[in-house]
TIFI-428903 format. One record per residue (C-alpha): chain; x, y, z. Coordinates in pm, whole numbers, plus 50000, padded with zeros to 5 digits. Example, Ala and Ser with C-alpha at 12.3 -4.5 7.8 and 13.67 -1.06 7.14 Angstrom:
A | 51230 | 49550 | 50780
A | 51367 | 49894 | 50714
END
This chain:
A | 73160 | 61877 | 07361
A | 73312 | 61564 | 07238
A | 73735 | 61582 | 07320
A | 73984 | 61779 | 07050
A | 73619 | 61834 | 06850
A | 73482 | 62216 | 06792
A | 73184 | 62398 | 06653
A | 73224 | 62398 | 06341
A | 73402 | 62062 | 06231
A | 73076 | 61993 | 06392
A | 72933 | 61852 | 06031
A | 73168 | 61644 | 05950
A | 73156 | 61524 | 06300
A | 72811 | 61380 | 06199
A | 72869 | 61330 | 05864
A | 73143 | 60997 | 05961
A | 72922 | 60860 | 06229
A | 72629 | 60831 | 05971
A | 72839 | 60710 | 05683
A | 72893 | 60350 | 05959
A | 72523 | 60376 | 06058
A | 72243 | 60140 | 05855
A | 71936 | 60319 | 05997
A | 71807 | 60679 | 06107
A | 72004 | 60827 | 06366
A | 71800 | 61122 | 06559
A | 71930 | 61432 | 06709
A | 71932 | 61354 | 07093
A | 72204 | 61067 | 07024
A | 72365 | 61216 | 06757
A | 72416 | 61529 | 06992
A | 72495 | 61290 | 07298
A | 72760 | 61057 | 07098
A | 72915 | 61445 | 07022
A | 72870 | 61537 | 07387
A | 72668 | 61858 | 07268
A | 72344 | 62024 | 07255
A | 72025 | 61896 | 07030
A | 72042 | 62253 | 06926
A | 72363 | 62258 | 06840
A | 72332 | 61881 | 06667
A | 71987 | 61990 | 06527
A | 72199 | 62330 | 06332
A | 72486 | 62087 | 06222
A | 72274 | 61896 | 06056
A | 72072 | 62129 | 05807
A | 72419 | 62285 | 05803
A | 72562 | 61956 | 05688
A | 72251 | 61899 | 05468
A | 72317 | 62232 | 05313
A | 72698 | 62152 | 05209
A | 72572 | 61779 | 05067
A | 72306 | 61922 | 04876
A | 72533 | 62169 | 04725
A | 72774 | 62051 | 04685
A | 72656 | 61779 | 04332
A | 72868 | 61564 | 04581
A | 72696 | 61164 | 04483
A | 72492 | 61151 | 04863
A | 72175 | 61386 | 05062
A | 72147 | 61406 | 05400
A | 71762 | 61341 | 05456
A | 71521 | 61296 | 05799
A | 71305 | 60987 | 05745
A | 71157 | 60750 | 06012
A | 71206 | 60975 | 06348
A | 71623 | 61015 | 06282
A | 71903 | 61063 | 06038
A | 72033 | 60886 | 05790
A | 72253 | 60936 | 05450
A | 72104 | 60804 | 05147
A | 72311 | 60828 | 04799
A | 72193 | 61096 | 04545
A | 71869 | 60974 | 04308
A | 72042 | 61058 | 04000
A | 72310 | 60812 | 04011
A | 72085 | 60567 | 04123
A | 72051 | 60389 | 03754
A | 72419 | 60405 | 03826
A | 72434 | 60226 | 04175
A | 72201 | 59957 | 03973
A | 72380 | 59835 | 03749
A | 72659 | 59797 | 03987
A | 72510 | 59564 | 04227
A | 72183 | 59482 | 04020
A | 71977 | 59544 | 04295
A | 71787 | 59852 | 04457
A | 71787 | 59695 | 04782
A | 72040 | 59368 | 04909
A | 71722 | 59174 | 04839
A | 71553 | 59180 | 04571
A | 71181 | 59334 | 04469
A | 70988 | 59124 | 04192
A | 70696 | 59345 | 04023
A | 70451 | 59206 | 04202
A | 70613 | 59254 | 04508
A | 70678 | 59663 | 04470
A | 70286 | 59669 | 04271
A | 70170 | 59504 | 04634
A | 70389 | 59703 | 04916
A | 70197 | 60020 | 04633
A | 69877 | 59886 | 04713
A | 69913 | 59764 | 05095
A | 70090 | 60081 | 05154
A | 69841 | 60365 | 05023
A | 69445 | 60208 | 05114
A | 69636 | 60054 | 05502
A | 69525 | 59877 | 05723
A | 69399 | 59587 | 05439
A | 69343 | 59249 | 05460
A | 69550 | 58980 | 05243
A | 69207 | 58909 | 05009
A | 69064 | 59315 | 04930
A | 69503 | 59288 | 04864
A | 69377 | 59032 | 04585
A | 69094 | 59217 | 04456
A | 69297 | 59530 | 04406
A | 69554 | 59336 | 04178
A | 69355 | 59058 | 04062
A | 69554 | 58774 | 04151
A | 69559 | 58602 | 04411
A | 69868 | 58867 | 04649
A | 69979 | 58526 | 04913
A | 70388 | 58499 | 04802
A | 70509 | 58868 | 04786
A | 70232 | 58965 | 05097
A | 70452 | 58682 | 05265
A | 70727 | 58817 | 05101
A | 70734 | 59206 | 05241
A | 70671 | 59098 | 05550
A | 70994 | 58861 | 05583
A | 71186 | 59135 | 05438
A | 71062 | 59356 | 05789
A | 70787 | 59583 | 05515
A | 70466 | 59497 | 05665
A | 70345 | 59347 | 05944
A | 70044 | 59222 | 06120
A | 69842 | 59495 | 06217
A | 69577 | 59345 | 06467
A | 69230 | 59161 | 06252
A | 68943 | 59234 | 06116
A | 68570 | 59220 | 06301
A | 68492 | 59049 | 05990
A | 68372 | 58622 | 05910
A | 68696 | 58478 | 06014
A | 68878 | 58760 | 06172
A | 69056 | 58832 | 05809
A | 69432 | 58972 | 05949
A | 69391 | 59397 | 05868
A | 69842 | 59462 | 05694
A | 70044 | 59812 | 05740
A | 70395 | 59929 | 05641
A | 70708 | 59931 | 05858
A | 70910 | 60142 | 06028
A | 71168 | 59996 | 05767
A | 70945 | 60047 | 05507
A | 70998 | 60449 | 05610
A | 71329 | 60433 | 05613
A | 71479 | 60191 | 05291
A | 71166 | 60447 | 05072
A | 71361 | 60768 | 05264
A | 71013 | 60903 | 05448
A | 70983 | 61050 | 05767
A | 70570 | 60928 | 05730
A | 70339 | 60743 | 05542
A | 70171 | 61139 | 05481
A | 70480 | 61154 | 05202
A | 70370 | 60936 | 04941
A | 70393 | 61083 | 04593
A | 70080 | 61103 | 04442
A | 69930 | 60929 | 04232
A | 69801 | 61106 | 04008
A | 70147 | 61209 | 03880
A | 70193 | 60893 | 03767
A | 69830 | 60805 | 03550
A | 69838 | 60863 | 03214
A | 69479 | 60957 | 03217
A | 69214 | 61092 | 03375
A | 69008 | 60684 | 03296
A | 69348 | 60570 | 03484
A | 69343 | 60754 | 03788
A | 68972 | 60737 | 03791
A | 69095 | 60366 | 03805
A | 69310 | 60281 | 04045
A | 69121 | 60633 | 04282
A | 68794 | 60366 | 04314
A | 69046 | 60030 | 04367
A | 69199 | 60181 | 04714
A | 68895 | 60375 | 04802
A | 68671 | 60057 | 04816
A | 68999 | 59836 | 04978
A | 69089 | 60134 | 05271
A | 68981 | 60097 | 05566
A | 68994 | 60343 | 05885
A | 69203 | 60199 | 06190
A | 69413 | 60303 | 06457
A | 69766 | 60133 | 06425
A | 69930 | 59980 | 06650
A | 70292 | 59986 | 06702
A | 70579 | 59704 | 06566
A | 70665 | 59481 | 06915
A | 70893 | 59611 | 06927
A | 70833 | 59971 | 07012
A | 70499 | 59917 | 07180
A | 70263 | 59682 | 07335
A | 69916 | 59582 | 07384
A | 69780 | 59614 | 07632
A | 69583 | 59398 | 07656
A | 69811 | 59209 | 07413
A | 69551 | 59124 | 07186
A | 69506 | 59234 | 06841
A | 69334 | 59574 | 06777
A | 69073 | 59467 | 06542
A | 68769 | 59737 | 06382
A | 68409 | 59694 | 06210
A | 68345 | 59407 | 06007
A | 68162 | 59674 | 05769
A | 68474 | 59868 | 05772
A | 68632 | 59562 | 05733
A | 68418 | 59398 | 05493
A | 68628 | 59112 | 05242
A | 68565 | 59220 | 04845
A | 68546 | 59017 | 04608
A | 68822 | 58946 | 04370
A | 68798 | 59216 | 04062
A | 68926 | 59179 | 03710
A | 69319 | 59279 | 03739
A | 69413 | 59641 | 03736
A | 69512 | 59742 | 03359
A | 69908 | 59761 | 03281
A | 69836 | 60129 | 03364
A | 69732 | 60164 | 03643
A | 69962 | 59841 | 03757
A | 70266 | 60080 | 03660
A | 70112 | 60368 | 03812
A | 70102 | 60222 | 04122
A | 70489 | 60023 | 04075
A | 70600 | 60368 | 04000
A | 70513 | 60539 | 04201
A | 70769 | 60363 | 04453
A | 70968 | 60292 | 04138
A | 70983 | 60696 | 04147
A | 71107 | 60676 | 04523
A | 71346 | 60391 | 04572
A | 71671 | 60586 | 04483
A | 71668 | 60599 | 04837
A | 71948 | 60296 | 04775
A | 72110 | 60116 | 05110
A | 72512 | 60136 | 05192
A | 72541 | 59764 | 05032
A | 72689 | 59488 | 05230
A | 72867 | 59243 | 04991
A | 72910 | 58947 | 05264
A | 72508 | 58927 | 05239
A | 72373 | 58954 | 04807
A | 72154 | 58765 | 04781
A | 71989 | 58796 | 04445
A | 71679 | 58636 | 04331
A | 71613 | 58458 | 03988
A | 71246 | 58351 | 04076
A | 70923 | 58556 | 04051
A | 70813 | 58690 | 04316
END
């Protein structure tokens, strides 16, 4: 074990390490840093998580995207939002939040399919989300023009405090009535495409270097639909707003405030 650190000191040592990182760190990496068994590191992480959860603390420890990371407590999110203006150093507009929610719940999807659900052109928020690293290209659809398919990224999981997209909240709990629930379900089901996800380029490259494809009938582009009703739009956005209590540590030297809609 690292010099001067005892087993009883492990939770505190882990808290110190995680405090200075801006991304999830695996138990294996933490164990290597502390020169201890992975099982000891995992036990200490769970102990620290329990201490923070039961001690009325302002931070929480969560296991997200394959690692462990400290987050601010959701109970204080509004206070922090007031202090730093945005839950993220690069604020998401309502249009971007709605677009991100649609992609997350029905990925992989094309730009045309997102526009079909929203009822408006979504190129601007899509471009912004790709630039922010929240969306990525997952391949192309085997349809006229081979439109690009988009999905969420590892960064998306980190920022929203999720281990995987399977942890997304059930949209049903955010809709006000049965009619709205059916509308949201129908719109998302209409564009949902089943395709094997392609890892980020940094993590792995496809053996043949070519983007993945899905059958045209599965990816079929649909004609633009009427815009989502306000209640349905509020539901998909509220699901993500609920997740955004995971406020990251802010680097004030690089803080950027956006004033225009995306």
